[in-house]
The first five atom37 places (N, CA, C, CB, O) and aatype in JSON, in Angstrom:
{
  "aatype": [12, 14, 5, 9, 15, 13, 13, 10, 7, 9, 9, 9, 1, 12, 13, 18, 11, 3, 8, 2, 14, 14, 8, 13, 8, 0, 19, 18, 0, 6, 18, 6, 7, 10, 19, 3, 9, 11, 11, 10, 6, 10, 9, 7, 7, 11, 10, 14, 14, 1, 19, 10, 7, 10, 19, 9, 6, 17, 16, 0, 10, 8, 5, 11, 6, 10, 10, 6, 2, 17, 3, 11, 0, 11, 11, 5, 6, 15, 10, 10, 5, 9, 0, 14, 10, 19],
  "atom_mask": [
    [1, 1, 1, 1, 1],
    [1, 1, 1, 1, 1],
    [1, 1, 1, 1, 1],
    [1, 1, 1, 1, 1],
    [1, 1, 1, 1, 1],
    [1, 1, 1, 1, 1],
    [1, 1, 1, 1, 1],
    [1, 1, 1, 1, 1],
    [1, 1, 1, 0, 1],
    [1, 1, 1, 1, 1],
    [1, 1, 1, 1, 1],
    [1, 1, 1, 1, 1],
    [1, 1, 1, 1, 1],
    [1, 1, 1, 1, 1],
    [1, 1, 1, 1, 1],
    [1, 1, 1, 1, 1],
    [1, 1, 1, 1, 1],
    [1, 1, 1, 1, 1],
    [1, 1, 1, 1, 1],
    [1, 1, 1, 1, 1],
    [1, 1, 1, 1, 1],
    [1, 1, 1, 1, 1],
    [1, 1, 1, 1, 1],
    [1, 1, 1, 1, 1],
    [1, 1, 1, 1, 1],
    [1, 1, 1, 1, 1],
    [1, 1, 1, 1, 1],
    [1, 1, 1, 1, 1],
    [1, 1, 1, 1, 1],
    [1, 1, 1, 1, 1],
    [1, 1, 1, 1, 1],
    [1, 1, 1, 1, 1],
    [1, 1, 1, 0, 1],
    [1, 1, 1, 1, 1],
    [1, 1, 1, 1, 1],
    [1, 1, 1, 1, 1],
    [1, 1, 1, 1, 1],
    [1, 1, 1, 1, 1],
    [1, 1, 1, 1, 1],
    [1, 1, 1, 1, 1],
    [1, 1, 1, 1, 1],
    [1, 1, 1, 1, 1],
    [1, 1, 1, 1, 1],
    [1, 1, 1, 0, 1],
    [1, 1, 1, 0, 1],
    [1, 1, 1, 1, 1],
    [1, 1, 1, 1, 1],
    [1, 1, 1, 1, 1],
    [1, 1, 1, 1, 1],
    [1, 1, 1, 1, 1],
    [1, 1, 1, 1, 1],
    [1, 1, 1, 1, 1],
    [1, 1, 1, 0, 1],
    [1, 1, 1, 1, 1],
    [1, 1, 1, 1, 1],
    [1, 1, 1, 1, 1],
    [1, 1, 1, 1, 1],
    [1, 1, 1, 1, 1],
    [1, 1, 1, 1, 1],
    [1, 1, 1, 1, 1],
    [1, 1, 1, 1, 1],
    [1, 1, 1, 1, 1],
    [1, 1, 1, 1, 1],
    [1, 1, 1, 1, 1],
    [1, 1, 1, 1, 1],
    [1, 1, 1, 1, 1],
    [1, 1, 1, 1, 1],
    [1, 1, 1, 1, 1],
    [1, 1, 1, 1, 1],
    [1, 1, 1, 1, 1],
    [1, 1, 1, 1, 1],
    [1, 1, 1, 1, 1],
    [1, 1, 1, 1, 1],
    [1, 1, 1, 1, 1],
    [1, 1, 1, 1, 1],
    [1, 1, 1, 1, 1],
    [1, 1, 1, 1, 1],
    [1, 1, 1, 1, 1],
    [1, 1, 1, 1, 1],
    [1, 1, 1, 1, 1],
    [1, 1, 1, 1, 1],
    [1, 1, 1, 1, 1],
    [1, 1, 1, 1, 1],
    [1, 1, 1, 1, 1],
    [1, 1, 1, 1, 1],
    [1, 1, 1, 1, 1]
  ],
  "atom_positions": [
    [[-2.65, 0.97, -6.52], [-3.28, 0.34, -5.06], [-4.27, 1.17, -4.87], [-2.32, 0.3, -3.67], [-3.98, 2.11, -4.13]],
    [[-5.63, 1.14, -5.38], [-7.15, 1.55, -5.11], [-6.75, 2.09, -4.02], [-8.42, 0.46, -4.98], [-6.07, 1.31, -3.35]],
    [[-6.96, 3.55, -3.38], [-8.27, 3.93, -2.25], [-9.37, 3.77, -2.01], [-8.58, 4.76, -2.08], [-10.07, 4.69, -2.43]],
    [[-10.21, 2.5, -1.18], [-11.45, 2.32, -1.1], [-12.33, 3.3, 0.16], [-11.5, 0.8, -0.93], [-13.54, 3.46, 0.36]],
    [[-11.4, 3.72, 0.69], [-12.05, 4.45, 2.16], [-10.61, 5.32, 2.41], [-12.56, 3.07, 3.79], [-9.43, 5.13, 2.1]],
    [[-11.55, 6.66, 3.34], [-10.53, 7.61, 4.06], [-11.24, 8.04, 5.25], [-10.05, 8.93, 3.17], [-12.23, 8.76, 5.13]],
    [[-10.82, 7.65, 6.43], [-11.32, 8.34, 7.46], [-10.48, 8.57, 8.76], [-12.44, 7.73, 7.74], [-9.6, 7.81, 9.15]],
    [[-10.91, 9.8, 9.44], [-10.03, 9.68, 10.72], [-7.9, 10.19, 10.51], [-10.31, 7.64, 11.15], [-7.04, 10.39, 11.37]],
    [[-7.84, 10.22, 9.17], [-6.55, 9.74, 8.84], [-6.09, 8.5, 8.3], [0.0, 0.0, 0.0], [-4.96, 8.14, 7.97]],
    [[-7.31, 7.88, 8.28], [-6.49, 6.41, 7.96], [-7.2, 6.35, 6.63], [-6.78, 4.85, 9.14], [-8.38, 6.63, 6.4]],
    [[-6.01, 5.8, 5.57], [-6.05, 4.94, 4.27], [-6.58, 4.12, 4.47], [-5.08, 4.48, 3.67], [-6.73, 3.61, 5.58]],
    [[-7.08, 3.71, 3.33], [-7.82, 2.38, 3.07], [-7.23, 1.39, 1.54], [-9.59, 2.9, 2.87], [-7.85, 1.85, 0.59]],
    [[-6.76, 0.82, 1.31], [-6.31, 0.53, 0.26], [-6.29, -1.15, 0.08], [-5.07, 1.23, 0.21], [-6.13, -1.94, 1.01]],
    [[-6.5, -1.53, -1.44], [-6.72, -2.67, -1.7], [-5.65, -3.25, -2.64], [-7.95, -2.73, -2.13], [-6.04, -2.48, -3.52]],
    [[-4.7, -3.88, -3.21], [-4.36, -4.77, -4.15], [-4.67, -5.57, -5.44], [-4.24, -5.27, -3.67], [-5.36, -6.59, -5.43]],
    [[-4.3, -5.21, -6.19], [-5.24, -5.91, -7.43], [-4.6, -7.35, -7.54], [-5.13, -5.0, -9.13], [-3.38, -7.4, -7.36]],
    [[-5.18, -8.37, -7.78], [-4.64, -9.78, -7.66], [-3.63, -10.05, -6.38], [-3.84, -10.09, -9.02], [-3.02, -11.1, -6.59]],
    [[-3.35, -9.61, -5.44], [-3.09, -9.63, -3.67], [-3.27, -10.92, -3.54], [-4.18, -8.75, -2.53], [-4.04, -11.71, -4.09]],
    [[-2.15, -11.08, -2.42], [-2.33, -12.74, -2.16], [-3.56, -13.17, -0.92], [-0.64, -13.39, -1.53], [-3.96, -12.2, -0.27]],
    [[-4.04, -14.22, -0.65], [-4.83, -14.89, 0.39], [-4.01, -14.57, 1.4], [-5.14, -16.39, 0.25], [-2.89, -14.13, 1.15]],
    [[-4.46, -14.76, 2.77], [-6.36, -14.22, 2.99], [-6.78, -12.75, 2.29], [-6.8, -13.88, 4.98], [-6.14, -11.8, 1.84]],
    [[-8.19, -13.09, 2.43], [-8.37, -11.7, 2.04], [-8.53, -10.26, 3.13], [-9.59, -11.85, 1.26], [-9.15, -10.22, 4.19]],
    [[-7.76, -9.17, 2.47], [-7.36, -8.5, 3.54], [-6.94, -6.9, 2.55], [-5.97, -9.47, 4.46], [-6.87, -6.89, 1.32]],
    [[-6.77, -5.97, 3.21], [-6.99, -4.92, 2.6], [-5.64, -4.14, 3.55], [-8.69, -4.39, 2.66], [-5.3, -4.74, 4.58]],
    [[-4.98, -2.96, 3.22], [-3.83, -2.25, 3.52], [-4.55, -1.17, 4.56], [-3.03, -1.6, 2.09], [-5.61, -0.7, 4.13]],
    [[-4.14, -0.74, 5.78], [-4.86, 0.51, 6.23], [-3.11, 1.51, 6.46], [-6.13, 0.13, 8.05], [-2.03, 1.2, 6.98]],
    [[-3.45, 2.32, 6.0], [-2.09, 3.47, 6.36], [-2.58, 4.72, 7.2], [-1.35, 4.21, 4.79], [-3.5, 5.5, 6.94]],
    [[-1.75, 4.7, 8.2], [-1.71, 5.9, 9.34], [-0.33, 6.72, 9.35], [-1.88, 5.22, 10.92], [0.71, 6.22, 9.78]],
    [[-0.37, 7.55, 9.01], [1.25, 8.26, 9.24], [2.06, 7.36, 8.38], [1.96, 8.24, 11.01], [1.84, 7.01, 7.23]],
    [[3.38, 6.96, 9.44], [4.42, 6.33, 9.29], [3.73, 4.67, 9.13], [5.47, 6.72, 10.56], [4.36, 3.82, 8.5]],
    [[2.88, 4.48, 9.54], [2.65, 3.24, 10.03], [1.61, 2.52, 9.05], [2.17, 3.36, 11.5], [0.76, 3.29, 8.62]],
    [[1.47, 0.8, 8.47], [0.83, 0.21, 7.52], [0.76, -0.92, 8.02], [1.3, 0.27, 6.33], [1.78, -1.47, 8.44]],
    [[-0.65, -1.6, 8.09], [-0.98, -3.05, 8.83], [-2.05, -3.58, 7.67], [0.0, 0.0, 0.0], [-2.81, -2.87, 7.01]],
    [[-1.95, -4.71, 7.61], [-2.55, -5.72, 6.98], [-3.81, -6.35, 7.44], [-1.7, -6.58, 6.9], [-3.66, -7.25, 8.27]],
    [[-4.44, -6.2, 7.26], [-5.81, -6.41, 8.15], [-6.68, -7.51, 7.44], [-6.79, -4.92, 8.28], [-7.06, -7.25, 6.3]],
    [[-7.03, -8.76, 8.02], [-7.64, -9.64, 7.43], [-9.32, -9.81, 7.88], [-6.79, -10.8, 7.65], [-9.95, -10.08, 8.9]],
    [[-9.59, -9.5, 6.6], [-10.99, -9.21, 6.46], [-11.98, -10.18, 7.22], [-11.3, -9.21, 5.0], [-12.92, -9.75, 7.87]],
    [[-11.71, -11.42, 7.09], [-12.4, -12.34, 7.87], [-12.36, -12.52, 9.37], [-12.1, -13.37, 7.41], [-13.23, -12.33, 10.22]],
    [[-11.32, -12.88, 9.45], [-11.19, -13.03, 10.93], [-10.74, -11.43, 11.77], [-9.92, -14.3, 11.16], [-10.3, -11.4, 12.92]],
    [[-10.99, -10.21, 10.89], [-10.95, -9.02, 11.59], [-9.7, -8.62, 12.89], [-12.35, -9.04, 12.14], [-9.74, -8.0, 13.95]],
    [[-8.74, -9.25, 12.2], [-7.14, -8.68, 12.89], [-6.09, -8.86, 12.02], [-6.59, -9.5, 14.27], [-6.02, -9.63, 11.05]],
    [[-4.88, -7.72, 12.67], [-3.55, -7.39, 12.24], [-2.96, -8.85, 11.87], [-2.67, -6.57, 13.44], [-2.83, -9.69, 12.76]],
    [[-2.62, -9.11, 10.52], [-1.6, -10.18, 9.67], [-0.38, -9.57, 9.34], [-2.18, -10.71, 8.24], [0.53, -10.34, 9.03]],
    [[-0.15, -8.37, 9.34], [0.98, -8.03, 9.0], [1.13, -6.53, 9.32], [0.0, 0.0, 0.0], [0.11, -5.93, 9.65]],
    [[2.3, -5.85, 9.27], [2.73, -4.48, 9.6], [2.56, -3.97, 11.18], [0.0, 0.0, 0.0], [2.78, -4.72, 12.13]],
    [[2.2, -2.79, 11.29], [1.67, -2.3, 12.29], [1.35, -1.35, 12.58], [2.01, -2.44, 12.9], [2.12, -0.51, 12.11]],
    [[0.29, -0.77, 13.34], [-0.76, 0.24, 13.73], [-0.8, 0.41, 15.33], [-2.24, -0.25, 13.16], [-0.88, -0.49, 16.16]],
    [[-0.73, 1.61, 15.52], [-0.96, 2.09, 17.11], [-2.37, 1.68, 17.56], [-0.84, 3.82, 17.31], [-3.38, 1.93, 16.9]],
    [[-2.37, 1.12, 18.55], [-3.75, 0.43, 19.11], [-4.8, 1.18, 18.86], [-3.81, 0.18, 20.59], [-5.76, 0.53, 18.47]],
    [[-4.99, 2.46, 18.96], [-6.16, 2.94, 19.25], [-6.43, 2.96, 17.34], [-6.14, 4.55, 20.39], [-7.5, 2.51, 16.93]],
    [[-5.57, 3.41, 16.49], [-5.82, 3.62, 14.8], [-6.48, 1.95, 14.78], [-3.95, 4.0, 13.53], [-7.5, 1.68, 14.16]],
    [[-5.62, 0.86, 15.63], [-6.22, -0.76, 14.99], [-7.78, -0.82, 15.58], [-5.13, -2.43, 15.75], [-8.74, -1.21, 14.93]],
    [[-7.82, -0.32, 16.99], [-9.23, -0.54, 17.09], [-10.41, 0.02, 15.84], [0.0, 0.0, 0.0], [-11.37, -0.52, 15.28]],
    [[-9.8, 1.3, 15.78], [-10.94, 2.38, 14.69], [-11.25, 1.32, 13.36], [-9.89, 4.26, 13.88], [-12.39, 1.13, 12.94]],
    [[-9.89, 0.59, 12.73], [-10.34, -0.22, 11.39], [-10.84, -1.28, 11.94], [-9.25, -0.65, 10.3], [-11.87, -1.67, 11.39]],
    [[-10.44, -1.93, 12.91], [-11.21, -3.16, 13.39], [-12.89, -2.93, 12.96], [-10.98, -3.32, 15.19], [-13.67, -3.5, 12.19]],
    [[-12.98, -1.69, 13.96], [-14.08, -1.44, 13.92], [-15.08, -1.04, 12.55], [-13.98, -0.66, 14.76], [-16.3, -0.99, 12.7]],
    [[-14.74, -0.89, 11.82], [-15.05, -0.23, 10.52], [-14.78, -1.22, 9.56], [-14.25, 1.07, 10.22], [-15.3, -1.08, 8.45]],
    [[-13.95, -2.34, 9.81], [-13.82, -3.8, 8.91], [-15.38, -4.46, 9.54], [-12.01, -5.05, 9.43], [-16.26, -4.87, 8.78]],
    [[-15.48, -4.47, 10.75], [-16.76, -5.39, 11.15], [-18.22, -4.87, 10.57], [-16.9, -5.41, 12.87], [-19.22, -5.57, 10.46]],
    [[-18.1, -3.49, 10.22], [-19.42, -2.64, 9.79], [-19.41, -2.83, 8.22], [-19.36, -0.84, 10.25], [-20.36, -2.33, 7.62]],
    [[-18.37, -3.54, 7.41], [-18.28, -3.33, 6.2], [-17.58, -4.75, 5.73], [-17.54, -1.97, 5.93], [-17.25, -4.86, 4.55]],
    [[-17.42, -5.52, 6.36], [-17.28, -7.04, 5.89], [-17.89, -7.36, 4.57], [-17.96, -8.01, 6.92], [-17.22, -7.38, 3.53]],
    [[-18.82, -7.54, 4.59], [-19.95, -8.16, 3.19], [-18.94, -7.15, 1.97], [-22.41, -7.43, 3.35], [-18.29, -7.58, 1.02]],
    [[-19.14, -5.64, 2.46], [-18.72, -4.8, 0.79], [-16.71, -5.39, 0.83], [-19.02, -2.05, 0.95], [-16.1, -5.75, -0.17]],
    [[-16.33, -5.33, 1.77], [-14.98, -5.68, 1.56], [-14.6, -7.09, 0.63], [-14.43, -5.79, 2.96], [-13.93, -7.37, -0.36]],
    [[-15.34, -7.68, 1.48], [-15.26, -9.13, 0.47], [-15.46, -9.33, -0.85], [-16.1, -10.03, 0.8], [-14.86, -10.14, -1.56]],
    [[-16.57, -8.36, -1.28], [-16.99, -8.17, -2.78], [-16.01, -7.0, -3.25], [-18.73, -7.72, -2.97], [-15.77, -7.0, -4.46]],
    [[-15.44, -6.05, -2.52], [-13.94, -5.38, -3.36], [-12.9, -6.53, -3.72], [-12.95, -4.19, -2.22], [-12.14, -6.44, -4.68]],
    [[-12.97, -7.89, -2.66], [-11.7, -8.69, -2.77], [-11.84, -9.77, -4.01], [-11.41, -9.48, -1.3], [-10.86, -10.29, -4.55]],
    [[-13.23, -10.02, -4.39], [-13.51, -10.85, -5.32], [-13.35, -9.54, -6.53], [-15.07, -11.74, -5.05], [-12.65, -9.86, -7.5]],
    [[-13.9, -8.13, -6.57], [-13.36, -7.39, -7.7], [-12.25, -7.25, -8.37], [-13.45, -6.53, -7.54], [-12.07, -7.07, -9.57]],
    [[-11.15, -7.41, -7.07], [-9.89, -7.19, -7.46], [-9.47, -8.22, -7.99], [-9.1, -6.8, -6.59], [-8.94, -8.09, -9.1]],
    [[-9.57, -9.58, -7.39], [-8.98, -10.66, -8.41], [-9.41, -10.71, -9.45], [-9.05, -11.85, -8.15], [-8.56, -11.19, -10.21]],
    [[-10.66, -10.37, -10.12], [-10.57, -10.14, -11.27], [-10.32, -9.03, -12.27], [-11.26, -10.49, -11.4], [-10.46, -9.09, -13.49]],
    [[-9.97, -8.15, -11.62], [-9.47, -6.9, -12.28], [-10.41, -5.62, -12.5], [-9.0, -7.31, -13.59], [-10.11, -4.55, -13.04]],
    [[-11.59, -6.0, -11.95], [-13.06, -5.16, -12.02], [-12.55, -4.0, -10.78], [-14.82, -6.35, -11.48], [-11.81, -4.19, -9.82]],
    [[-13.37, -2.56, -11.3], [-13.55, -1.48, -10.56], [-13.32, -1.75, -8.85], [-14.96, -0.99, -10.95], [-13.78, -2.78, -8.35]],
    [[-12.85, -1.13, -8.33], [-13.4, -1.56, -6.87], [-14.47, -0.21, -6.31], [-11.84, -1.81, -5.63], [-14.54, 0.92, -6.8]],
    [[-15.1, -0.67, -5.37], [-16.14, 0.14, -4.99], [-15.55, 1.15, -3.89], [-17.33, -0.74, -4.48], [-14.68, 0.65, -3.17]],
    [[-15.84, 2.29, -3.67], [-15.4, 3.07, -2.65], [-16.76, 2.82, -1.11], [-15.26, 4.85, -3.45], [-17.97, 2.98, -1.19]],
    [[-16.06, 2.47, -0.09], [-17.04, 2.51, 1.0], [-16.7, 3.63, 2.17], [-17.1, 1.04, 1.63], [-15.71, 4.3, 2.46]],
    [[-17.96, 3.49, 2.66], [-18.3, 4.89, 3.39], [-17.08, 4.61, 4.78], [-20.42, 5.04, 4.0], [-16.61, 3.56, 5.23]],
    [[-16.85, 6.27, 5.23], [-16.18, 6.07, 6.2], [-16.31, 5.71, 7.12], [-15.82, 6.58, 6.41], [-17.5, 5.45, 7.23]],
    [[-15.51, 5.37, 8.5], [-16.11, 5.21, 9.86], [-16.79, 6.89, 10.72], [-14.67, 4.45, 10.82], [-15.97, 7.73, 11.1]],
    [[-18.03, 7.08, 10.88], [-18.45, 7.92, 11.45], [-18.76, 8.14, 12.75], [-19.09, 8.07, 10.97], [-19.23, 9.22, 13.11]]
  ]
}
């Protein structure tokens, strides 16, 4: 599962040929959450509230790039790195 971003101890990963809806995995310490890219919400797993807020903020800023990476993943193409939250 390629890592596409990293910020504030949060790892953002996206699986190739993952199931719909378009989403990514956010990992922070022992927590992992699945975040819906279009709806900007947690759809699985668990993240601390502060971390979830940061991840949702980052998702809103990079929604277009995330959806492009989702399309690339479905085609088994290399995923692009996305800038961290600063």
